[in-house]
PDB file of N, CA, C and O in Angstrom:
ATOM      1  N   UNK A   1      15.096 -20.461   2.284  1.00  0.00           N
ATOM      2  CA  UNK A   1      13.671 -19.961   2.174  1.00  0.00           C
ATOM      3  C   UNK A   1      12.998 -20.726   3.291  1.00  0.00           C
ATOM      4  O   UNK A   1      13.370 -21.780   3.808  1.00  0.00           O
ATOM      5  N   UNK A   2      11.899 -19.967   3.572  1.00  0.00           N
ATOM      6  CA  UNK A   2      11.018 -20.295   4.456  1.00  0.00           C
ATOM      7  C   UNK A   2       9.562 -20.605   3.939  1.00  0.00           C
ATOM      8  O   UNK A   2       9.119 -20.130   2.893  1.00  0.00           O
ATOM      9  N   UNK A   3       8.877 -21.430   4.755  1.00  0.00           N
ATOM     10  CA  UNK A   3       7.421 -21.815   4.132  1.00  0.00           C
ATOM     11  C   UNK A   3       6.495 -21.513   5.078  1.00  0.00           C
ATOM     12  O   UNK A   3       6.716 -21.866   6.236  1.00  0.00           O
ATOM     13  N   UNK A   4       5.432 -20.889   4.785  1.00  0.00           N
ATOM     14  CA  UNK A   4       4.163 -20.871   5.749  1.00  0.00           C
ATOM     15  C   UNK A   4       3.276 -21.750   5.515  1.00  0.00           C
ATOM     16  O   UNK A   4       2.613 -21.732   4.479  1.00  0.00           O
ATOM     17  N   UNK A   5       3.120 -22.745   6.548  1.00  0.00           N
ATOM     18  CA  UNK A   5       2.211 -23.796   6.352  1.00  0.00           C
ATOM     19  C   UNK A   5       0.530 -23.366   6.387  1.00  0.00           C
ATOM     20  O   UNK A   5       0.097 -22.955   7.463  1.00  0.00           O
ATOM     21  N   UNK A   6      -0.189 -23.441   5.487  1.00  0.00           N
ATOM     22  CA  UNK A   6      -1.601 -23.006   5.371  1.00  0.00           C
ATOM     23  C   UNK A   6      -2.531 -24.272   5.099  1.00  0.00           C
ATOM     24  O   UNK A   6      -2.180 -25.281   4.488  1.00  0.00           O
ATOM     25  N   UNK A   7      -3.687 -24.051   5.623  1.00  0.00           N
ATOM     26  CA  UNK A   7      -4.516 -25.246   5.402  1.00  0.00           C
ATOM     27  C   UNK A   7      -5.960 -24.816   5.132  1.00  0.00           C
ATOM     28  O   UNK A   7      -6.487 -23.938   5.816  1.00  0.00           O
ATOM     29  N   UNK A   8      -6.607 -25.448   4.116  1.00  0.00           N
ATOM     30  CA  UNK A   8      -7.910 -25.265   3.670  1.00  0.00           C
ATOM     31  C   UNK A   8      -8.913 -25.416   4.384  1.00  0.00           C
ATOM     32  O   UNK A   8      -9.981 -24.832   4.203  1.00  0.00           O
ATOM     33  N   UNK A   9      -8.610 -26.430   5.511  1.00  0.00           N
ATOM     34  CA  UNK A   9      -9.834 -26.496   6.347  1.00  0.00           C
ATOM     35  C   UNK A   9      -9.165 -27.281   7.672  1.00  0.00           C
ATOM     36  O   UNK A   9      -8.024 -27.742   7.663  1.00  0.00           O
ATOM     37  N   UNK A  10      -9.927 -27.337   8.614  1.00  0.00           N
ATOM     38  CA  UNK A  10      -9.553 -27.758   9.981  1.00  0.00           C
ATOM     39  C   UNK A  10      -9.047 -29.204   9.919  1.00  0.00           C
ATOM     40  O   UNK A  10      -8.141 -29.536  10.683  1.00  0.00           O
ATOM     41  N   UNK A  11      -9.574 -30.083   9.062  1.00  0.00           N
ATOM     42  CA  UNK A  11      -9.290 -31.491   8.881  1.00  0.00           C
ATOM     43  C   UNK A  11      -7.938 -31.682   8.233  1.00  0.00           C
ATOM     44  O   UNK A  11      -7.288 -32.656   8.612  1.00  0.00           O
ATOM     45  N   UNK A  12      -7.420 -30.887   7.308  1.00  0.00           N
ATOM     46  CA  UNK A  12      -6.091 -30.877   6.814  1.00  0.00           C
ATOM     47  C   UNK A  12      -5.073 -30.487   7.680  1.00  0.00           C
ATOM     48  O   UNK A  12      -3.935 -30.951   7.624  1.00  0.00           O
ATOM     49  N   UNK A  13      -5.565 -29.386   8.728  1.00  0.00           N
ATOM     50  CA  UNK A  13      -4.611 -28.969   9.901  1.00  0.00           C
ATOM     51  C   UNK A  13      -4.419 -30.216  10.796  1.00  0.00           C
ATOM     52  O   UNK A  13      -3.302 -30.445  11.261  1.00  0.00           O
ATOM     53  N   UNK A  14      -5.387 -30.969  11.034  1.00  0.00           N
ATOM     54  CA  UNK A  14      -5.567 -32.146  11.968  1.00  0.00           C
ATOM     55  C   UNK A  14      -4.642 -33.223  11.405  1.00  0.00           C
ATOM     56  O   UNK A  14      -3.879 -33.800  12.180  1.00  0.00           O
ATOM     57  N   UNK A  15      -4.663 -33.558   9.987  1.00  0.00           N
ATOM     58  CA  UNK A  15      -3.741 -34.666   9.312  1.00  0.00           C
ATOM     59  C   UNK A  15      -2.303 -34.379   9.655  1.00  0.00           C
ATOM     60  O   UNK A  15      -1.481 -35.149  10.151  1.00  0.00           O
ATOM     61  N   UNK A  16      -2.150 -33.052   9.275  1.00  0.00           N
ATOM     62  CA  UNK A  16      -0.843 -32.546   9.385  1.00  0.00           C
ATOM     63  C   UNK A  16      -0.244 -32.787  10.785  1.00  0.00           C
ATOM     64  O   UNK A  16       0.816 -33.383  10.978  1.00  0.00           O
ATOM     65  N   UNK A  17      -1.001 -32.284  11.700  1.00  0.00           N
ATOM     66  CA  UNK A  17      -0.593 -32.396  13.104  1.00  0.00           C
ATOM     67  C   UNK A  17      -0.412 -33.961  13.538  1.00  0.00           C
ATOM     68  O   UNK A  17       0.454 -34.221  14.374  1.00  0.00           O
ATOM     69  N   UNK A  18      -1.113 -34.880  13.056  1.00  0.00           N
ATOM     70  CA  UNK A  18      -1.313 -36.144  13.381  1.00  0.00           C
ATOM     71  C   UNK A  18       0.018 -36.808  12.855  1.00  0.00           C
ATOM     72  O   UNK A  18       0.628 -37.681  13.473  1.00  0.00           O
ATOM     73  N   UNK A  19       0.434 -36.227  11.498  1.00  0.00           N
ATOM     74  CA  UNK A  19       1.474 -36.785  10.700  1.00  0.00           C
ATOM     75  C   UNK A  19       2.921 -36.375  11.475  1.00  0.00           C
ATOM     76  O   UNK A  19       3.892 -37.130  11.528  1.00  0.00           O
ATOM     77  N   UNK A  20       2.871 -35.261  11.961  1.00  0.00           N
ATOM     78  CA  UNK A  20       4.233 -34.826  12.857  1.00  0.00           C
ATOM     79  C   UNK A  20       4.249 -35.460  14.207  1.00  0.00           C
ATOM     80  O   UNK A  20       5.259 -35.444  14.911  1.00  0.00           O
ATOM     81  N   UNK A  21       3.108 -36.027  14.571  1.00  0.00           N
ATOM     82  CA  UNK A  21       2.977 -36.897  15.925  1.00  0.00           C
ATOM     83  C   UNK A  21       2.650 -35.725  17.059  1.00  0.00           C
ATOM     84  O   UNK A  21       3.043 -35.879  18.216  1.00  0.00           O
ATOM     85  N   UNK A  22       1.943 -34.601  16.675  1.00  0.00           N
ATOM     86  CA  UNK A  22       1.694 -33.368  17.496  1.00  0.00           C
ATOM     87  C   UNK A  22       0.151 -33.239  17.598  1.00  0.00           C
ATOM     88  O   UNK A  22      -0.357 -32.133  17.779  1.00  0.00           O
ATOM     89  N   UNK A  23      -0.510 -34.234  17.496  1.00  0.00           N
ATOM     90  CA  UNK A  23      -1.787 -34.183  17.439  1.00  0.00           C
ATOM     91  C   UNK A  23      -2.577 -34.236  18.902  1.00  0.00           C
ATOM     92  O   UNK A  23      -3.802 -34.163  19.001  1.00  0.00           O
ATOM     93  N   UNK A  24      -1.751 -34.361  19.907  1.00  0.00           N
ATOM     94  CA  UNK A  24      -2.118 -34.571  21.377  1.00  0.00           C
ATOM     95  C   UNK A  24      -2.228 -33.226  22.108  1.00  0.00           C
ATOM     96  O   UNK A  24      -2.548 -33.171  23.295  1.00  0.00           O
ATOM     97  N   UNK A  25      -1.963 -32.173  21.387  1.00  0.00           N
ATOM     98  CA  UNK A  25      -2.146 -30.781  22.159  1.00  0.00           C
ATOM     99  C   UNK A  25      -2.873 -29.799  21.023  1.00  0.00           C
ATOM    100  O   UNK A  25      -2.834 -29.981  19.806  1.00  0.00           O
ATOM    101  N   UNK A  26      -3.531 -28.738  21.708  1.00  0.00           N
ATOM    102  CA  UNK A  26      -4.174 -27.978  20.712  1.00  0.00           C
ATOM    103  C   UNK A  26      -3.298 -27.137  19.837  1.00  0.00           C
ATOM    104  O   UNK A  26      -2.179 -26.770  20.194  1.00  0.00           O
ATOM    105  N   UNK A  27      -3.811 -26.857  18.736  1.00  0.00           N
ATOM    106  CA  UNK A  27      -2.977 -26.115  17.601  1.00  0.00           C
ATOM    107  C   UNK A  27      -3.869 -24.644  17.589  1.00  0.00           C
ATOM    108  O   UNK A  27      -5.093 -24.598  17.469  1.00  0.00           O
ATOM    109  N   UNK A  28      -2.978 -23.469  17.739  1.00  0.00           N
ATOM    110  CA  UNK A  28      -3.678 -22.292  17.633  1.00  0.00           C
ATOM    111  C   UNK A  28      -3.535 -21.930  15.984  1.00  0.00           C
ATOM    112  O   UNK A  28      -2.491 -22.203  15.392  1.00  0.00           O
ATOM    113  N   UNK A  29      -4.682 -21.289  15.295  1.00  0.00           N
ATOM    114  CA  UNK A  29      -4.718 -20.919  14.122  1.00  0.00           C
ATOM    115  C   UNK A  29      -5.452 -19.526  14.010  1.00  0.00           C
ATOM    116  O   UNK A  29      -6.063 -18.965  14.919  1.00  0.00           O
ATOM    117  N   UNK A  30      -5.271 -19.073  12.711  1.00  0.00           N
ATOM    118  CA  UNK A  30      -6.207 -18.146  12.423  1.00  0.00           C
ATOM    119  C   UNK A  30      -6.584 -18.208  10.882  1.00  0.00           C
ATOM    120  O   UNK A  30      -5.869 -18.646   9.980  1.00  0.00           O
ATOM    121  N   UNK A  31      -7.910 -17.656  10.770  1.00  0.00           N
ATOM    122  CA  UNK A  31      -8.381 -17.900   9.249  1.00  0.00           C
ATOM    123  C   UNK A  31      -8.025 -16.816   8.650  1.00  0.00           C
ATOM    124  O   UNK A  31      -8.192 -15.752   9.245  1.00  0.00           O
ATOM    125  N   UNK A  32      -7.477 -16.830   7.396  1.00  0.00           N
ATOM    126  CA  UNK A  32      -6.784 -15.536   6.640  1.00  0.00           C
ATOM    127  C   UNK A  32      -7.175 -16.108   5.227  1.00  0.00           C
ATOM    128  O   UNK A  32      -7.144 -17.298   4.916  1.00  0.00           O
ATOM    129  N   UNK A  33      -7.617 -14.859   4.277  1.00  0.00           N
ATOM    130  CA  UNK A  33      -7.848 -15.082   2.989  1.00  0.00           C
ATOM    131  C   UNK A  33      -6.500 -15.546   2.438  1.00  0.00           C
ATOM    132  O   UNK A  33      -5.495 -15.131   3.015  1.00  0.00           O
ATOM    133  N   UNK A  34      -6.360 -16.373   1.369  1.00  0.00           N
ATOM    134  CA  UNK A  34      -4.951 -16.899   0.704  1.00  0.00           C
ATOM    135  C   UNK A  34      -4.390 -15.517  -0.039  1.00  0.00           C
ATOM    136  O   UNK A  34      -3.184 -15.488  -0.282  1.00  0.00           O
ATOM    137  N   UNK A  35      -5.153 -14.446  -0.386  1.00  0.00           N
ATOM    138  CA  UNK A  35      -4.625 -13.430  -1.002  1.00  0.00           C
ATOM    139  C   UNK A  35      -3.843 -12.498  -0.006  1.00  0.00           C
ATOM    140  O   UNK A  35      -2.774 -11.951  -0.279  1.00  0.00           O
ATOM    141  N   UNK A  36      -4.384 -12.413   0.948  1.00  0.00           N
ATOM    142  CA  UNK A  36      -3.985 -11.622   2.154  1.00  0.00           C
ATOM    143  C   UNK A  36      -2.690 -12.241   2.687  1.00  0.00           C
ATOM    144  O   UNK A  36      -1.737 -11.526   2.998  1.00  0.00           O
ATOM    145  N   UNK A  37      -2.660 -13.618   2.793  1.00  0.00           N
ATOM    146  CA  UNK A  37      -1.455 -14.231   3.032  1.00  0.00           C
ATOM    147  C   UNK A  37      -0.234 -13.851   2.097  1.00  0.00           C
ATOM    148  O   UNK A  37       0.824 -13.344   2.470  1.00  0.00           O
ATOM    149  N   UNK A  38      -0.582 -14.186   0.855  1.00  0.00           N
ATOM    150  CA  UNK A  38       0.602 -14.015  -0.121  1.00  0.00           C
ATOM    151  C   UNK A  38       0.866 -12.498  -0.243  1.00  0.00           C
ATOM    152  O   UNK A  38       2.052 -12.178  -0.320  1.00  0.00           O
ATOM    153  N   UNK A  39      -0.169 -11.401  -0.276  1.00  0.00           N
ATOM    154  CA  UNK A  39       0.301 -10.172  -0.503  1.00  0.00           C
ATOM    155  C   UNK A  39       0.767  -9.399   0.839  1.00  0.00           C
ATOM    156  O   UNK A  39       1.538  -8.440   0.811  1.00  0.00           O
ATOM    157  N   UNK A  40       0.235  -9.905   1.947  1.00  0.00           N
ATOM    158  CA  UNK A  40       0.666  -9.149   2.945  1.00  0.00           C
ATOM    159  C   UNK A  40       1.631  -9.776   4.052  1.00  0.00           C
ATOM    160  O   UNK A  40       2.512  -9.133   4.623  1.00  0.00           O
ATOM    161  N   UNK A  41       1.368 -10.995   4.254  1.00  0.00           N
ATOM    162  CA  UNK A  41       2.094 -11.763   5.292  1.00  0.00           C
ATOM    163  C   UNK A  41       3.533 -12.257   4.873  1.00  0.00           C
ATOM    164  O   UNK A  41       4.496 -12.310   5.638  1.00  0.00           O
ATOM    165  N   UNK A  42       3.532 -12.588   3.620  1.00  0.00           N
ATOM    166  CA  UNK A  42       4.937 -13.123   3.005  1.00  0.00           C
ATOM    167  C   UNK A  42       5.878 -11.978   3.057  1.00  0.00           C
ATOM    168  O   UNK A  42       6.909 -12.131   3.711  1.00  0.00           O
ATOM    169  N   UNK A  43       5.627 -10.677   2.360  1.00  0.00           N
ATOM    170  CA  UNK A  43       6.420  -9.462   2.647  1.00  0.00           C
ATOM    171  C   UNK A  43       6.775  -9.267   3.841  1.00  0.00           C
ATOM    172  O   UNK A  43       7.926  -8.901   4.077  1.00  0.00           O
ATOM    173  N   UNK A  44       5.770  -9.491   4.946  1.00  0.00           N
ATOM    174  CA  UNK A  44       6.025  -8.988   6.205  1.00  0.00           C
ATOM    175  C   UNK A  44       7.289  -9.743   6.946  1.00  0.00           C
ATOM    176  O   UNK A  44       7.907  -9.216   7.871  1.00  0.00           O
ATOM    177  N   UNK A  45       7.578 -10.985   6.443  1.00  0.00           N
ATOM    178  CA  UNK A  45       8.583 -11.866   7.036  1.00  0.00           C
ATOM    179  C   UNK A  45       9.905 -11.198   6.673  1.00  0.00           C
ATOM    180  O   UNK A  45      10.772 -11.470   7.504  1.00  0.00           O
ATOM    181  N   UNK A  46      10.286 -10.476   5.772  1.00  0.00           N
ATOM    182  CA  UNK A  46      11.407  -9.864   5.337  1.00  0.00           C
ATOM    183  C   UNK A  46      12.545 -10.882   5.189  1.00  0.00           C
ATOM    184  O   UNK A  46      13.708 -10.592   5.472  1.00  0.00           O
ATOM    185  N   UNK A  47      12.160 -12.109   4.726  1.00  0.00           N
ATOM    186  CA  UNK A  47      12.976 -13.161   4.136  1.00  0.00           C
ATOM    187  C   UNK A  47      12.156 -14.016   3.040  1.00  0.00           C
ATOM    188  O   UNK A  47      10.942 -14.201   3.138  1.00  0.00           O
ATOM    189  N   UNK A  48      13.030 -14.571   1.876  1.00  0.00           N
ATOM    190  CA  UNK A  48      12.259 -15.291   1.033  1.00  0.00           C
ATOM    191  C   UNK A  48      11.366 -16.169   1.587  1.00  0.00           C
ATOM    192  O   UNK A  48      11.823 -16.968   2.405  1.00  0.00           O
ATOM    193  N   UNK A  49      10.353 -16.199   1.364  1.00  0.00           N
ATOM    194  CA  UNK A  49       9.162 -17.321   1.892  1.00  0.00           C
ATOM    195  C   UNK A  49       7.933 -17.619   0.861  1.00  0.00           C
ATOM    196  O   UNK A  49       7.582 -16.769   0.043  1.00  0.00           O
ATOM    197  N   UNK A  50       7.385 -18.741   0.954  1.00  0.00           N
ATOM    198  CA  UNK A  50       6.529 -19.107   0.080  1.00  0.00           C
ATOM    199  C   UNK A  50       5.364 -19.741   1.161  1.00  0.00           C
ATOM    200  O   UNK A  50       5.494 -19.800   2.384  1.00  0.00           O
ATOM    201  N   UNK A  51       4.144 -20.216   0.329  1.00  0.00           N
ATOM    202  CA  UNK A  51       3.164 -20.928   1.211  1.00  0.00           C
ATOM    203  C   UNK A  51       2.947 -22.092   0.700  1.00  0.00           C
ATOM    204  O   UNK A  51       2.842 -22.281  -0.511  1.00  0.00           O
ATOM    205  N   UNK A  52       2.844 -23.133   1.724  1.00  0.00           N
ATOM    206  CA  UNK A  52       2.615 -24.496   1.505  1.00  0.00           C
ATOM    207  C   UNK A  52       1.338 -24.827   1.807  1.00  0.00           C
ATOM    208  O   UNK A  52       1.030 -24.891   2.997  1.00  0.00           O
ATOM    209  N   UNK A  53       0.412 -25.084   0.845  1.00  0.00           N
ATOM    210  CA  UNK A  53      -1.140 -25.404   1.394  1.00  0.00           C
ATOM    211  C   UNK A  53      -1.348 -26.693   1.341  1.00  0.00           C
ATOM    212  O   UNK A  53      -0.864 -27.416   0.469  1.00  0.00           O
ATOM    213  N   UNK A  54      -2.195 -27.141   2.410  1.00  0.00           N
ATOM    214  CA  UNK A  54      -2.365 -28.278   2.700  1.00  0.00           C
ATOM    215  C   UNK A  54      -1.132 -29.351   2.702  1.00  0.00           C
ATOM    216  O   UNK A  54      -1.190 -30.498   2.258  1.00  0.00           O
ATOM    217  N   UNK A  55      -0.014 -28.725   3.298  1.00  0.00           N
ATOM    218  CA  UNK A  55       1.140 -29.582   3.176  1.00  0.00           C
ATOM    219  C   UNK A  55       1.064 -31.091   3.731  1.00  0.00           C
ATOM    220  O   UNK A  55       0.583 -31.258   4.851  1.00  0.00           O
ATOM    221  N   UNK A  56       1.449 -32.018   3.107  1.00  0.00           N
ATOM    222  CA  UNK A  56       1.536 -33.445   3.466  1.00  0.00           C
ATOM    223  C   UNK A  56       0.054 -34.079   3.068  1.00  0.00           C
ATOM    224  O   UNK A  56      -0.327 -35.202   3.401  1.00  0.00           O
ATOM    225  N   UNK A  57      -0.623 -33.216   2.363  1.00  0.00           N
ATOM    226  CA  UNK A  57      -1.710 -33.924   1.844  1.00  0.00           C
ATOM    227  C   UNK A  57      -1.745 -34.346   0.524  1.00  0.00           C
ATOM    228  O   UNK A  57      -0.848 -34.004  -0.247  1.00  0.00           O
ATOM    229  N   UNK A  58      -2.788 -35.136   0.121  1.00  0.00           N
ATOM    230  CA  UNK A  58      -2.814 -35.567  -1.473  1.00  0.00           C
ATOM    231  C   UNK A  58      -3.075 -34.441  -2.485  1.00  0.00           C
ATOM    232  O   UNK A  58      -2.901 -34.485  -3.703  1.00  0.00           O
ATOM    233  N   UNK A  59      -3.499 -33.490  -1.782  1.00  0.00           N
ATOM    234  CA  UNK A  59      -3.790 -32.292  -2.892  1.00  0.00           C
ATOM    235  C   UNK A  59      -3.088 -30.990  -2.385  1.00  0.00           C
ATOM    236  O   UNK A  59      -3.619 -29.887  -2.508  1.00  0.00           O
ATOM    237  N   UNK A  60      -1.939 -31.170  -1.842  1.00  0.00           N
ATOM    238  CA  UNK A  60      -1.076 -30.058  -1.412  1.00  0.00           C
ATOM    239  C   UNK A  60      -0.549 -29.299  -2.592  1.00  0.00           C
ATOM    240  O   UNK A  60      -0.289 -29.831  -3.672  1.00  0.00           O
ATOM    241  N   UNK A  61      -0.403 -27.988  -2.317  1.00  0.00           N
ATOM    242  CA  UNK A  61       0.174 -27.134  -3.321  1.00  0.00           C
ATOM    243  C   UNK A  61       1.172 -26.203  -2.819  1.00  0.00           C
ATOM    244  O   UNK A  61       0.916 -25.615  -1.768  1.00  0.00           O
ATOM    245  N   UNK A  62       2.235 -25.992  -3.397  1.00  0.00           N
ATOM    246  CA  UNK A  62       3.220 -24.860  -3.134  1.00  0.00           C
ATOM    247  C   UNK A  62       3.064 -23.663  -3.970  1.00  0.00           C
ATOM    248  O   UNK A  62       2.830 -23.729  -5.177  1.00  0.00           O
ATOM    249  N   UNK A  63       3.209 -22.479  -3.262  1.00  0.00           N
ATOM    250  CA  UNK A  63       3.139 -21.496  -3.860  1.00  0.00           C
ATOM    251  C   UNK A  63       4.527 -20.673  -3.569  1.00  0.00           C
ATOM    252  O   UNK A  63       4.707 -20.067  -2.513  1.00  0.00           O
ATOM    253  N   UNK A  64       5.271 -20.713  -4.394  1.00  0.00           N
ATOM    254  CA  UNK A  64       6.843 -20.205  -4.133  1.00  0.00           C
ATOM    255  C   UNK A  64       6.901 -18.607  -4.206  1.00  0.00           C
ATOM    256  O   UNK A  64       6.009 -18.014  -4.812  1.00  0.00           O
ATOM    257  N   UNK A  65       7.775 -18.019  -3.692  1.00  0.00           N
ATOM    258  CA  UNK A  65       8.060 -16.516  -3.742  1.00  0.00           C
ATOM    259  C   UNK A  65       8.597 -15.909  -4.886  1.00  0.00           C
ATOM    260  O   UNK A  65       9.688 -15.341  -4.923  1.00  0.00           O
ATOM    261  N   UNK A  66       7.730 -16.053  -5.917  1.00  0.00           N
ATOM    262  CA  UNK A  66       8.306 -15.570  -7.314  1.00  0.00           C
ATOM    263  C   UNK A  66       7.106 -14.613  -7.990  1.00  0.00           C
ATOM    264  O   UNK A  66       5.922 -14.677  -7.660  1.00  0.00           O
ATOM    265  N   UNK A  67       7.651 -13.725  -8.991  1.00  0.00           N
ATOM    266  CA  UNK A  67       6.873 -13.005  -9.483  1.00  0.00           C
ATOM    267  C   UNK A  67       5.515 -13.835  -9.858  1.00  0.00           C
ATOM    268  O   UNK A  67       5.505 -14.998 -10.263  1.00  0.00           O
ATOM    269  N   UNK A  68       4.329 -12.979  -9.635  1.00  0.00           N
ATOM    270  CA  UNK A  68       2.839 -13.504 -10.047  1.00  0.00           C
ATOM    271  C   UNK A  68       2.331 -14.094  -9.043  1.00  0.00           C
ATOM    272  O   UNK A  68       1.131 -14.365  -9.033  1.00  0.00           O
ATOM    273  N   UNK A  69       3.325 -14.469  -7.792  1.00  0.00           N
ATOM    274  CA  UNK A  69       2.361 -15.385  -6.777  1.00  0.00           C
ATOM    275  C   UNK A  69       2.576 -14.348  -5.485  1.00  0.00           C
ATOM    276  O   UNK A  69       1.628 -14.106  -4.738  1.00  0.00           O
ATOM    277  N   UNK A  70       3.884 -13.758  -5.280  1.00  0.00           N
ATOM    278  CA  UNK A  70       3.872 -12.881  -4.224  1.00  0.00           C
ATOM    279  C   UNK A  70       4.239 -11.522  -4.830  1.00  0.00           C
ATOM    280  O   UNK A  70       4.646 -11.465  -5.991  1.00  0.00           O
ATOM    281  N   UNK A  71       4.091 -10.305  -3.985  1.00  0.00           N
ATOM    282  CA  UNK A  71       4.492  -8.811  -4.572  1.00  0.00           C
ATOM    283  C   UNK A  71       5.934  -8.943  -5.029  1.00  0.00           C
ATOM    284  O   UNK A  71       6.743  -9.669  -4.451  1.00  0.00           O
ATOM    285  N   UNK A  72       6.227  -8.179  -6.134  1.00  0.00           N
ATOM    286  CA  UNK A  72       7.546  -7.999  -6.608  1.00  0.00           C
ATOM    287  C   UNK A  72       8.718  -7.944  -5.599  1.00  0.00           C
ATOM    288  O   UNK A  72       9.756  -8.605  -5.625  1.00  0.00           O
ATOM    289  N   UNK A  73       8.289  -6.929  -4.626  1.00  0.00           N
ATOM    290  CA  UNK A  73       9.060  -6.704  -3.494  1.00  0.00           C
ATOM    291  C   UNK A  73       9.772  -7.921  -2.709  1.00  0.00           C
ATOM    292  O   UNK A  73      10.920  -7.964  -2.269  1.00  0.00           O
ATOM    293  N   UNK A  74       8.739  -8.912  -2.661  1.00  0.00           N
ATOM    294  CA  UNK A  74       9.193 -10.221  -1.973  1.00  0.00           C
ATOM    295  C   UNK A  74       9.600 -11.396  -2.785  1.00  0.00           C
ATOM    296  O   UNK A  74      10.068 -12.388  -2.225  1.00  0.00           O
ATOM    297  N   UNK A  75       9.422 -11.329  -4.314  1.00  0.00           N
ATOM    298  CA  UNK A  75       9.870 -12.326  -5.022  1.00  0.00           C
ATOM    299  C   UNK A  75      11.256 -12.446  -4.940  1.00  0.00           C
ATOM    300  O   UNK A  75      11.947 -11.498  -4.566  1.00  0.00           O
ATOM    301  N   UNK A  76      11.784 -13.666  -5.296  1.00  0.00           N
ATOM    302  CA  UNK A  76      13.371 -14.023  -5.347  1.00  0.00           C
ATOM    303  C   UNK A  76      13.679 -14.102  -6.863  1.00  0.00           C
ATOM    304  O   UNK A  76      14.861 -14.224  -7.185  1.00  0.00           O
ATOM    305  N   UNK A  77      12.722 -14.043  -7.831  1.00  0.00           N
ATOM    306  CA  UNK A  77      13.135 -14.218  -9.158  1.00  0.00           C
ATOM    307  C   UNK A  77      13.305 -12.888 -10.015  1.00  0.00           C
ATOM    308  O   UNK A  77      13.078 -12.853 -11.225  1.00  0.00           O
ATOM    309  N   UNK A  78      13.700 -11.868  -9.312  1.00  0.00           N
ATOM    310  CA  UNK A  78      13.551 -10.564  -9.964  1.00  0.00           C
ATOM    311  C   UNK A  78      14.955 -10.498 -10.671  1.00  0.00           C
ATOM    312  O   UNK A  78      15.894 -11.209 -10.313  1.00  0.00           O
ATOM    313  N   UNK A  79      15.016  -9.741 -11.532  1.00  0.00           N
ATOM    314  CA  UNK A  79      16.272  -9.678 -12.239  1.00  0.00           C
ATOM    315  C   UNK A  79      15.966  -9.180 -13.925  1.00  0.00           C
ATOM    316  O   UNK A  79      14.848  -9.165 -14.441  1.00  0.00           O
ATOM    317  N   UNK A  80      16.998  -8.867 -14.468  1.00  0.00           N
ATOM    318  CA  UNK A  80      16.923  -8.520 -15.893  1.00  0.00           C
ATOM    319  C   UNK A  80      16.330  -9.790 -16.814  1.00  0.00           C
ATOM    320  O   UNK A  80      17.109 -10.697 -17.105  1.00  0.00           O
ATOM    321  N   UNK A  81      15.043  -9.835 -17.231  1.00  0.00           N
ATOM    322  CA  UNK A  81      14.588 -10.790 -17.961  1.00  0.00           C
ATOM    323  C   UNK A  81      15.456 -11.363 -19.032  1.00  0.00           C
ATOM    324  O   UNK A  81      15.609 -12.570 -19.216  1.00  0.00           O
ATOM    325  N   UNK A  82      16.048 -10.347 -19.770  1.00  0.00           N
ATOM    326  CA  UNK A  82      16.945 -10.768 -20.771  1.00  0.00           C
ATOM    327  C   UNK A  82      18.120 -11.640 -20.584  1.00  0.00           C
ATOM    328  O   UNK A  82      18.400 -12.580 -21.327  1.00  0.00           O
ATOM    329  N   UNK A  83      18.916 -11.204 -19.350  1.00  0.00           N
ATOM    330  CA  UNK A  83      19.807 -11.964 -18.852  1.00  0.00           C
ATOM    331  C   UNK A  83      19.391 -13.275 -18.295  1.00  0.00           C
ATOM    332  O   UNK A  83      20.064 -14.292 -18.458  1.00  0.00           O
ATOM    333  N   UNK A  84      18.361 -13.244 -17.688  1.00  0.00           N
ATOM    334  CA  UNK A  84      17.763 -14.453 -17.079  1.00  0.00           C
ATOM    335  C   UNK A  84      17.624 -15.598 -17.960  1.00  0.00           C
ATOM    336  O   UNK A  84      18.085 -16.718 -17.739  1.00  0.00           O
ATOM    337  N   UNK A  85      16.944 -15.231 -18.991  1.00  0.00           N
ATOM    338  CA  UNK A  85      16.619 -16.397 -20.018  1.00  0.00           C
ATOM    339  C   UNK A  85      17.537 -16.265 -21.197  1.00  0.00           C
ATOM    340  O   UNK A  85      17.157 -16.710 -22.280  1.00  0.00           O
ATOM    341  N   UNK A  86      18.690 -15.703 -21.086  1.00  0.00           N
ATOM    342  CA  UNK A  86      19.779 -15.729 -21.948  1.00  0.00           C
ATOM    343  C   UNK A  86      19.191 -15.317 -23.449  1.00  0.00           C
ATOM    344  O   UNK A  86      19.419 -15.993 -24.453  1.00  0.00           O
ATOM    345  N   UNK A  87      18.492 -14.243 -23.441  1.00  0.00           N
ATOM    346  CA  UNK A  87      17.968 -13.475 -24.427  1.00  0.00           C
ATOM    347  C   UNK A  87      18.892 -12.141 -24.828  1.00  0.00           C
ATOM    348  O   UNK A  87      19.180 -11.343 -23.936  1.00  0.00           O
ATOM    349  N   UNK A  88      19.285 -11.957 -26.013  1.00  0.00           N
ATOM    350  CA  UNK A  88      20.093 -10.491 -26.292  1.00  0.00           C
ATOM    351  C   UNK A  88      19.596 -10.142 -27.625  1.00  0.00           C
ATOM    352  O   UNK A  88      19.016 -10.823 -28.470  1.00  0.00           O
ATOM    353  N   UNK A  89      19.980  -8.865 -27.607  1.00  0.00           N
ATOM    354  CA  UNK A  89      19.615  -8.067 -28.762  1.00  0.00           C
ATOM    355  C   UNK A  89      18.078  -7.651 -28.709  1.00  0.00           C
ATOM    356  O   UNK A  89      17.446  -7.744 -27.657  1.00  0.00           O
ATOM    357  N   UNK A  90      17.571  -7.243 -29.754  1.00  0.00           N
ATOM    358  CA  UNK A  90      16.095  -6.739 -29.716  1.00  0.00           C
ATOM    359  C   UNK A  90      15.782  -6.342 -31.182  1.00  0.00           C
ATOM    360  O   UNK A  90      16.460  -6.533 -32.192  1.00  0.00           O
ATOM    361  N   UNK A  91      14.607  -5.755 -31.039  1.00  0.00           N
ATOM    362  CA  UNK A  91      14.152  -5.178 -32.517  1.00  0.00           C
ATOM    363  C   UNK A  91      12.847  -5.890 -32.594  1.00  0.00           C
ATOM    364  O   UNK A  91      12.239  -6.406 -31.657  1.00  0.00           O
ATOM    365  N   UNK A  92      12.419  -5.830 -34.170  1.00  0.00           N
ATOM    366  CA  UNK A  92      11.298  -6.423 -34.644  1.00  0.00           C
ATOM    367  C   UNK A  92      11.418  -7.144 -35.781  1.00  0.00           C
ATOM    368  O   UNK A  92      12.490  -7.006 -36.369  1.00  0.00           O
ATOM    369  N   UNK A  93      10.619  -7.874 -36.254  1.00  0.00           N
ATOM    370  CA  UNK A  93      10.595  -8.616 -37.357  1.00  0.00           C
ATOM    371  C   UNK A  93       9.512  -8.356 -38.154  1.00  0.00           C
ATOM    372  O   UNK A  93       9.361  -8.970 -39.210  1.00  0.00           O
TER     373      UNK A  93
END
């Protein structure tokens, strides 16, 4: 699985670059809405991918490629819900 590193502001990107020992050269970046990143860019990669927001920071968050986070076509947890959760049978009570 791949991860796209995203940052909520330039200071977070700078801390990440510094932690990697790569703060001595310019980093190119784009400003993208989070929803567009999850809904458009993740599926375009063609492989399972999630988003790591502010990676390496105290407030970092992971958005894995699962239903409800990325479009179903890019989710890795698709399957028959009944089998996935060990539920069998049906009906009402």
